[in-house]
Steps between C-alpha positions, in 0.01 A plus 500: 500500500615844425633713782293806534645755755206734426233235544186609683439320835273545801760742625475738202346836610512707175661520155566857386650659202868593515609845382886460525563451127635149551222294658136468403351401832548477876363210700423582862488208744366462848847544664512845336768377245479651153612292203580698189432318173570549137167321437172688477228455755298309235794267430544425875121443544478274188798290600365468854155391371677241294684365815152465655375309190334764280588820329417861548247500217342173623450639855351823365273307267370289785418796717332678211297187426360506854462872534455801277843653596617613161740772625759484775401124553632344825770244439482167670852383480438189725157461646609201713740724685283807483747698293297774336620832358323812401613763247481873573437578134494330163747208526653600165590848632869504604400697817263220616571378855394162614397460862463166668170478687591278792755772618283807473393630841343834408520801272515866574513842319729784616563826322335372181709180488375143559687251708464132562606361840617145511484252786884507527488876587615620159324792343499549120370804303283366227394665170114469537232629725395347823154421342665313205714292737192433721306377198802287388518344842126418495534341167790285618305391808211385284748327266680320783161388646384367177818311411558366855221253455522205274202480261275210545319310223171632613635859500608452140146366411632186350361148509829322550550356857855376461811479291440326178780440249365357176673170415675487840226295670302391203372199678290727717152572364441799718763747614334494845629147537859642486677342797251221553635140503440325178 
């Protein structure tokens, strides 16, 4: 497996754009370390999604299939570990910041600037209004709740009651007999 020093984990707090002329992004972690990367935020997020068995596009498509979040869609990087991120603006915008929901404690506005306060005590000035970040957090909470439950067959309105692989157990007349002694 590839080594990814910028991989998103449960300890990732934020990914922000870098403005030093060398790096494209800065990954903030729970221990207040900052990792500067030549990769863009989108590259880091996509590679991290792939480590967790999907892609950025696949995760976004799944959320949009469940909800009508066509802009600034929350990203579920790994639903099993509750790793979700919210963008502060259009993800294709270089200035977009990605905030990781499990670490956000609160937000505030001072002197016309918006800040997010993380559970590790770090404070970060963000480039959107407090109302935008509140809406994003609400969307992420709805998304987390939805994807934290495993869909049941009845919730999908299907008639199947078990796993049936055509040709695998062809001696069974009824897929409901799967697992029964023959």
